[in-house]
C-alpha positions as CSV (number, residue, x, y, z in Angstrom):
1,X,143.3,-53.4,-93.7
2,X,140.1,-51.6,-92.0
3,X,137.8,-51.6,-95.4
4,X,134.3,-52.7,-95.3
5,X,133.4,-49.7,-93.5
6,X,129.9,-49.1,-95.5
7,X,128.2,-52.1,-93.7
8,X,128.5,-51.0,-90.3
9,X,127.8,-47.3,-90.7
10,X,123.8,-47.7,-90.6
11,X,124.0,-48.9,-87.3
12,X,126.9,-47.0,-85.8
13,X,124.5,-44.4,-84.5
14,X,122.4,-46.8,-82.6
15,X,125.3,-48.1,-80.3
16,X,126.5,-46.3,-77.3
17,X,123.0,-44.8,-76.6
18,X,121.6,-47.0,-73.8
19,X,118.5,-45.3,-72.1
20,X,119.9,-46.6,-69.0
21,X,117.9,-45.8,-66.1
22,X,118.9,-45.1,-62.6
23,X,120.6,-48.5,-60.9
24,X,121.9,-49.5,-57.7
25,X,125.8,-49.7,-57.6
26,X,128.7,-51.1,-55.4
27,X,130.5,-48.0,-54.5
28,X,134.2,-48.2,-53.1
29,X,134.8,-45.6,-50.1
30,X,138.3,-46.5,-48.5
31,X,139.0,-50.0,-47.7
32,X,135.4,-50.8,-47.4
33,X,132.9,-51.7,-50.1
34,X,129.2,-50.6,-49.5
35,X,126.0,-50.9,-51.3
36,X,125.3,-47.2,-52.1
37,X,121.4,-46.0,-51.2
38,X,121.9,-43.4,-53.9
39,X,120.7,-44.1,-57.2
40,X,123.6,-43.7,-60.2
41,X,121.8,-42.4,-63.4
42,X,124.2,-43.5,-66.3
43,X,122.1,-41.6,-68.9
44,X,124.0,-39.2,-70.8
45,X,124.2,-35.5,-69.9
46,X,123.4,-33.1,-72.5
47,X,127.1,-32.1,-72.8
48,X,128.1,-35.9,-73.4
49,X,125.1,-36.3,-76.2
50,X,125.8,-33.6,-77.9
51,X,130.0,-34.8,-78.1
52,X,128.6,-38.2,-78.8
53,X,126.3,-37.3,-81.8
54,X,128.9,-34.9,-83.4
55,X,131.7,-37.8,-83.3
56,X,129.1,-40.3,-84.9
57,X,128.5,-38.0,-87.7
58,X,132.5,-37.4,-88.0
59,X,132.8,-41.1,-88.1
60,X,130.3,-41.6,-90.6
61,X,131.2,-38.8,-92.8
62,X,134.9,-38.8,-92.6
63,X,136.8,-41.4,-90.9
64,X,135.2,-44.8,-92.1
65,X,135.3,-43.6,-95.5
66,X,138.9,-42.5,-95.4
67,X,139.7,-46.1,-93.8
68,X,140.6,-47.6,-97.4
69,X,142.7,-44.7,-98.5
70,X,144.6,-45.1,-95.2
71,X,144.8,-48.6,-95.8
72,X,146.2,-48.4,-99.7
73,X,148.8,-45.8,-98.6
74,X,150.1,-48.0,-95.6
75,X,150.1,-51.3,-97.9
76,X,152.0,-49.6,-100.6
77,X,155.0,-48.8,-98.0
78,X,154.6,-52.6,-95.8
79,X,158.2,-53.5,-95.9
80,X,159.9,-50.5,-97.3
81,X,162.1,-48.0,-95.7
82,X,159.0,-45.5,-95.7
83,X,156.6,-48.0,-93.8
84,X,156.4,-45.8,-90.7
85,X,155.4,-42.6,-93.0
86,X,152.0,-41.3,-91.8
87,X,149.1,-41.3,-94.5
88,X,148.6,-37.6,-95.2
89,X,144.6,-38.6,-94.6
90,X,145.3,-38.6,-90.8
91,X,146.4,-34.8,-90.9
92,X,143.4,-33.8,-93.1
93,X,141.3,-35.6,-90.5
94,X,142.8,-34.0,-87.4
95,X,142.1,-30.8,-89.2
96,X,138.7,-31.7,-89.7
97,X,138.3,-32.7,-85.9
98,X,139.5,-29.7,-84.7
99,X,137.2,-27.4,-86.7
100,X,134.5,-29.7,-85.2
101,X,135.9,-29.0,-81.9
102,X,136.3,-32.7,-81.3
103,X,140.1,-32.3,-79.9
104,X,141.8,-33.5,-77.0
105,X,138.3,-34.5,-75.3
106,X,140.1,-37.1,-72.7
107,X,141.4,-34.8,-70.6
108,X,138.6,-33.3,-68.1
109,X,140.2,-29.9,-67.7
110,X,140.8,-29.2,-71.1
111,X,137.3,-30.5,-72.7
112,X,135.1,-30.1,-69.6
113,X,134.3,-33.7,-70.3
114,X,133.9,-36.0,-67.0
115,X,135.3,-39.5,-67.5
116,X,131.4,-40.9,-67.8
117,X,130.9,-38.2,-70.4
118,X,133.9,-39.1,-72.2
119,X,132.9,-43.1,-72.2
120,X,130.5,-42.9,-75.1
121,X,132.7,-41.1,-77.3
122,X,135.7,-42.8,-77.0
123,X,133.4,-46.1,-77.7
124,X,132.3,-44.6,-80.7
125,X,136.2,-43.9,-81.7
126,X,136.7,-47.7,-81.3
127,X,134.9,-48.4,-84.3
128,X,137.9,-47.1,-86.2
129,X,140.3,-47.8,-83.4
130,X,143.5,-47.3,-86.2
131,X,142.5,-43.9,-87.2
132,X,139.7,-42.2,-85.0
133,X,141.6,-41.5,-81.9
134,X,144.5,-40.1,-83.7
135,X,142.3,-38.1,-85.6
136,X,141.0,-36.3,-82.2
137,X,144.0,-36.7,-80.6
138,X,142.9,-39.0,-77.9
139,X,145.4,-41.7,-78.9
140,X,147.4,-44.1,-76.9
141,X,150.2,-43.6,-75.5
142,X,149.8,-39.9,-75.9
143,X,146.5,-39.5,-73.7
144,X,148.3,-41.1,-70.9
145,X,151.7,-39.2,-71.2
146,X,149.6,-35.8,-71.6
147,X,147.7,-36.7,-68.6
148,X,151.3,-37.3,-66.6
149,X,152.6,-34.1,-67.9
150,X,149.4,-32.1,-66.6
151,X,149.4,-33.8,-63.3
152,X,153.1,-33.7,-62.7
153,X,154.9,-31.7,-65.2
154,X,156.9,-28.8,-64.6
155,X,155.8,-25.2,-66.1
156,X,159.1,-25.6,-68.3
157,X,158.1,-29.1,-68.9
158,X,154.7,-28.4,-70.0
159,X,155.5,-25.6,-72.2
160,X,158.4,-27.5,-74.0
161,X,156.2,-30.9,-74.6
162,X,152.9,-30.8,-73.3
163,X,151.3,-27.8,-75.6
164,X,152.8,-29.3,-78.8
165,X,151.0,-33.0,-77.5
166,X,148.2,-31.1,-77.2
167,X,148.3,-29.4,-80.5
168,X,148.9,-32.8,-82.0
169,X,152.3,-31.6,-83.4
170,X,154.1,-34.7,-81.8
171,X,153.7,-37.7,-80.5
172,X,155.4,-39.5,-77.5
173,X,156.1,-42.8,-75.9
174,X,156.1,-44.4,-72.5
175,X,159.3,-46.5,-71.6
176,X,158.6,-48.6,-68.3
177,X,158.5,-52.4,-69.7
178,X,161.8,-54.4,-70.1
179,X,162.5,-57.7,-71.7
180,X,164.2,-59.0,-69.0
181,X,162.0,-59.2,-65.9
182,X,158.5,-59.5,-65.1
183,X,157.5,-55.5,-65.5
184,X,153.9,-56.1,-64.5
185,X,155.7,-55.8,-61.4
186,X,156.8,-52.2,-61.1
187,X,159.3,-52.8,-58.3
188,X,161.5,-55.2,-60.9
189,X,162.6,-52.8,-62.9
190,X,166.1,-52.7,-63.9
191,X,166.7,-49.5,-65.8
192,X,169.0,-47.1,-63.7
193,X,168.5,-43.7,-63.4
194,X,172.1,-42.2,-61.4
195,X,172.6,-38.5,-60.6
196,X,175.9,-37.1,-61.8
197,X,176.0,-33.7,-61.1
198,X,173.4,-31.4,-62.8
199,X,172.5,-34.3,-64.9
200,X,170.7,-37.8,-64.7
201,X,172.6,-40.7,-66.6
202,X,170.3,-43.7,-67.5
203,X,171.1,-47.3,-68.6
204,X,168.6,-50.1,-69.3
205,X,166.6,-51.6,-72.1
206,X,163.3,-51.4,-72.9
207,X,160.6,-53.0,-75.1
208,X,157.0,-52.9,-76.6
209,X,157.4,-49.1,-76.0
210,X,154.7,-48.1,-78.5
211,X,154.9,-45.2,-80.8
212,X,158.7,-45.4,-81.0
213,X,158.6,-46.1,-84.9
214,X,156.9,-42.9,-85.7
215,X,159.2,-40.0,-86.4
216,X,157.3,-37.5,-84.9
217,X,157.8,-39.3,-81.6
218,X,159.7,-36.6,-80.2
219,X,160.0,-37.4,-76.2
220,X,160.1,-40.5,-74.1
221,X,159.2,-40.8,-70.3
222,X,161.5,-43.3,-69.0
223,X,160.8,-45.3,-65.6
224,X,163.5,-46.6,-64.0
225,X,165.4,-46.7,-60.5
226,X,167.4,-44.1,-58.7
227,X,167.5,-45.9,-55.3
228,X,169.5,-49.6,-56.0
229,X,167.7,-52.4,-54.5
230,X,170.2,-53.2,-51.6
231,X,169.4,-49.6,-50.0
232,X,167.3,-50.6,-47.3
233,X,166.8,-46.9,-46.2
234,X,164.7,-46.4,-49.3
235,X,161.2,-48.2,-49.3
236,X,160.4,-50.5,-52.1
237,X,158.1,-48.5,-54.0
238,X,160.1,-45.3,-53.8
239,X,163.3,-46.5,-55.6
240,X,161.6,-45.6,-58.8
241,X,161.6,-42.1,-60.8
242,X,160.3,-40.9,-64.2
243,X,162.2,-39.0,-66.5
244,X,161.8,-37.3,-69.9
245,X,164.4,-38.1,-72.4
246,X,164.2,-36.3,-75.8
247,X,164.4,-38.9,-79.1
248,X,167.7,-37.4,-80.0
249,X,169.6,-37.7,-76.7
250,X,172.7,-39.3,-77.3
251,X,173.0,-43.1,-76.2
252,X,169.2,-44.0,-77.0
253,X,168.8,-46.3,-79.9
254,X,166.0,-48.3,-81.1
255,X,167.2,-51.4,-81.9
256,X,164.1,-53.1,-83.6
257,X,160.4,-53.0,-84.1
258,X,158.1,-55.9,-82.5
259,X,155.4,-57.2,-84.9
260,X,152.1,-58.1,-83.0
261,X,150.7,-61.0,-84.3
262,X,152.1,-60.3,-87.4
263,X,151.0,-56.7,-87.8
264,X,152.9,-53.6,-87.5
265,X,151.4,-51.0,-86.1
266,X,151.4,-47.6,-87.6
267,X,153.2,-46.0,-84.9
268,X,155.2,-49.2,-83.9
269,X,156.0,-51.2,-80.6
270,X,159.8,-51.0,-80.5
271,X,162.5,-52.1,-78.3
272,X,165.1,-49.6,-77.0
273,X,168.6,-49.3,-75.5
274,X,169.6,-46.6,-73.1
275,X,173.0,-46.6,-72.7
276,X,174.9,-43.8,-71.1
277,X,172.2,-41.5,-71.8
278,X,172.7,-38.2,-70.1
279,X,169.6,-35.7,-69.6
280,X,169.6,-32.5,-67.2
281,X,167.9,-33.1,-63.7
282,X,165.2,-30.6,-64.6
283,X,163.9,-33.3,-66.7
284,X,162.9,-35.5,-63.8
285,X,159.3,-35.9,-63.9
286,X,157.8,-35.1,-60.3
287,X,160.2,-35.9,-57.1
288,X,162.8,-38.5,-57.1
289,X,161.4,-41.9,-55.9
290,X,157.9,-40.6,-57.2
291,X,157.9,-43.0,-60.6
292,X,155.6,-45.5,-58.8
293,X,153.0,-43.2,-58.0
294,X,153.0,-41.5,-61.1
295,X,152.8,-44.7,-63.1
296,X,149.7,-45.6,-60.9
297,X,147.9,-42.2,-61.7
298,X,148.8,-42.6,-65.4
299,X,147.5,-46.3,-66.3
300,X,144.5,-46.2,-64.6
301,X,142.9,-43.7,-67.0
302,X,144.7,-45.4,-69.6
303,X,143.4,-49.0,-68.9
304,X,139.8,-47.3,-68.8
305,X,139.9,-45.4,-72.2
306,X,141.5,-48.5,-73.6
307,X,138.5,-50.4,-72.5
308,X,135.8,-47.9,-73.9
309,X,137.7,-48.4,-77.2
310,X,137.4,-52.2,-76.9
311,X,133.6,-51.6,-76.9
312,X,133.0,-50.0,-79.7
313,X,135.7,-52.7,-81.5
314,X,133.2,-55.1,-80.1
315,X,130.2,-53.2,-81.3
316,X,131.6,-53.0,-84.8
317,X,132.2,-57.1,-85.0
318,X,128.5,-57.4,-84.1
319,X,127.6,-55.7,-86.8
320,X,129.7,-57.1,-89.4
321,X,128.5,-60.4,-87.9
322,X,124.8,-59.7,-88.5
323,X,125.2,-58.5,-91.9
324,X,127.1,-61.7,-92.8
325,X,124.6,-64.0,-91.1
326,X,122.1,-62.3,-93.3
327,X,123.5,-62.2,-96.6
328,X,125.3,-65.5,-96.3
329,X,123.2,-68.7,-97.0
330,X,124.3,-72.4,-96.1
331,X,122.7,-75.6,-96.0
332,X,119.4,-73.9,-97.8
333,X,119.0,-71.4,-95.1
334,X,120.5,-67.8,-94.2
335,X,123.1,-68.3,-91.6
336,X,120.9,-65.4,-89.3
337,X,118.2,-68.2,-89.5
338,X,120.1,-70.7,-87.7
339,X,120.0,-71.6,-83.9
340,X,124.0,-71.7,-83.5
341,X,124.5,-68.1,-85.3
342,X,121.5,-66.5,-83.5
343,X,123.2,-68.0,-80.3
344,X,126.6,-66.2,-81.2
345,X,124.9,-62.9,-82.1
346,X,122.7,-63.3,-78.7
347,X,125.8,-63.9,-76.2
348,X,127.6,-61.0,-77.9
349,X,125.1,-58.7,-77.7
350,X,124.8,-59.7,-73.6
351,X,128.3,-59.7,-73.1
352,X,128.9,-55.9,-74.6
353,X,126.0,-54.6,-72.3
354,X,127.5,-56.3,-69.4
355,X,130.7,-54.8,-70.0
356,X,129.7,-51.0,-71.1
357,X,127.8,-51.3,-67.5
358,X,131.0,-52.1,-65.6
359,X,133.1,-49.8,-67.7
360,X,130.3,-46.8,-67.0
361,X,130.2,-47.7,-63.4
362,X,134.1,-47.6,-63.3
363,X,134.0,-44.1,-64.8
364,X,131.7,-42.9,-62.4
365,X,133.5,-43.8,-59.8
366,X,136.8,-41.9,-61.0
367,X,134.7,-39.1,-61.5
368,X,133.7,-39.4,-57.8
369,X,136.5,-40.7,-56.2
370,X,139.6,-40.7,-58.3
371,X,141.3,-43.1,-59.9
372,X,142.7,-44.8,-56.4
373,X,139.2,-45.0,-55.3
374,X,138.0,-47.0,-58.2
375,X,141.2,-49.2,-58.3
376,X,139.2,-52.4,-58.1
377,X,137.1,-51.6,-60.5
378,X,139.9,-50.4,-62.9
379,X,141.5,-53.9,-62.3
380,X,138.0,-55.4,-63.0
381,X,137.2,-54.0,-66.6
382,X,140.8,-54.6,-67.6
383,X,140.2,-58.3,-67.4
384,X,136.3,-58.4,-68.5
385,X,136.4,-56.0,-71.3
386,X,139.4,-57.8,-73.5
387,X,138.1,-60.9,-72.6
388,X,134.6,-60.0,-73.9
389,X,136.2,-58.4,-77.2
390,X,138.3,-61.3,-77.8
391,X,135.1,-63.6,-77.5
392,X,133.1,-61.1,-79.5
393,X,135.5,-60.7,-82.5
394,X,136.0,-64.6,-82.3
395,X,132.6,-65.3,-83.0
396,X,132.3,-62.8,-85.8
397,X,135.3,-64.5,-87.5
398,X,133.5,-67.8,-87.0
399,X,130.9,-66.2,-89.1
400,X,132.7,-64.6,-91.7
401,X,134.5,-68.2,-92.5
402,X,137.9,-67.9,-94.1
403,X,137.3,-64.1,-94.9
404,X,137.8,-63.3,-91.4
405,X,141.6,-64.4,-91.6
406,X,142.0,-61.9,-94.2
407,X,142.4,-58.2,-94.9
408,X,138.9,-57.8,-96.2
409,X,137.5,-57.1,-93.1
410,X,139.0,-55.4,-89.9
411,X,138.1,-58.5,-87.8
412,X,141.7,-60.3,-87.7
413,X,143.4,-56.8,-87.0
414,X,140.8,-56.2,-84.2
415,X,141.4,-59.6,-82.7
416,X,145.2,-58.9,-82.6
417,X,144.6,-55.8,-80.7
418,X,141.6,-57.1,-78.4
419,X,144.3,-60.2,-77.5
420,X,147.2,-57.9,-77.1
421,X,145.3,-55.9,-74.4
422,X,145.5,-59.1,-72.5
423,X,149.0,-58.0,-71.5
424,X,149.1,-54.1,-72.3
425,X,148.7,-52.2,-69.2
426,X,149.1,-55.1,-67.1
427,X,148.2,-58.7,-67.7
428,X,144.9,-60.4,-66.5
429,X,146.6,-62.5,-63.9
430,X,147.8,-59.2,-62.0
431,X,144.2,-57.4,-62.1
432,X,142.6,-60.5,-60.9
433,X,145.1,-60.9,-58.1
434,X,144.2,-57.3,-57.3
435,X,140.4,-57.9,-57.3
436,X,140.7,-61.0,-55.2
437,X,143.0,-59.5,-52.7
438,X,140.6,-56.1,-52.3
439,X,137.8,-58.8,-52.2
440,X,139.3,-60.9,-49.3
441,X,140.3,-57.8,-47.3
442,X,136.6,-56.2,-47.7
443,X,135.3,-59.6,-45.9
444,X,138.0,-59.7,-43.0
445,X,136.3,-59.4,-39.9
């Protein structure tokens, strides 16, 4: 349940508007990290401020009041054949967002917003992570898939799939992770994509495929190997390819839906089987052997979007924690007057601010040097921000006591999702490995 929306509304506009002055920042260029002599000003541009204020107003006026309506609709269908039915209020919000010009803001070539300018908008959407991102057509995994099609799709692929995605008419899924291998190492992927005349034939298994349960999901971007492991003539990172598989293709079967800490997301996380799936060769995304590069290009921005929204979730958790601390009395005093609770509030504020600064720096670096030039920082925020969100939400749960384990507040769901994001788009350990490798490389004589 997302409920309890009234309490945080009064403070939502106070977040995501840090009066940040210029700061000196560490900039990655090529293989060296050097201290920049330029000052980086994270103060929002006029365009970013306008979009952020309008997003806050949309959240206050429409999205937060819609949460109990959404929850009631889903609760009534839980465990039934209609479990994945979309609450009508979502389509109403999508129409409202388009009228307010809050649509496809994640894509710079469409919205005109840089990554740094989009960051505070995404953070506001994190206050209502189930509804708000979809309401503005900025929800995962569609954002990453739209970016991928935008960057690598053929004109025909863009017309058939990107345009309806940008219009919010269909949904999509990204099928990379597999149950039998450590998929954080993309070279382990076992799904085979075999050329057969004018077609490709695909065989394999995928799981934790977000969005697959949604009937509006019409297209899968599937990663597999077009060159076998024993073909030493092909470099390791040129053996993977991406291919577009329409949902209704014979041989593609959704075998089960996977709950996350007991929660079934609206659009599901599913396991798939691909058995003799045949698609035209024109469905190949980019070039054969380009799958690893496409995955890196796709997952970088996706990681920063997740982190932006997580900061918003953490802000709402703090808001709920403060309200609870001020309203609840124990041992003759409000919780807010007790040192241990004050420490929890203070630590949460400090950790959020630290995580936000690192995320803004990363967004700035992507704008200046592309995702490849910000690879170390992207890896860093993917560790720092989910860990921060887990810690902040956990403290808010402690202050709420037993109520936090119920659906009377969004905290239990927030915690489940924040914890899941320590796995999604790569586990902590992989990103820590990347940061350490770059740090050691920078110090080599």
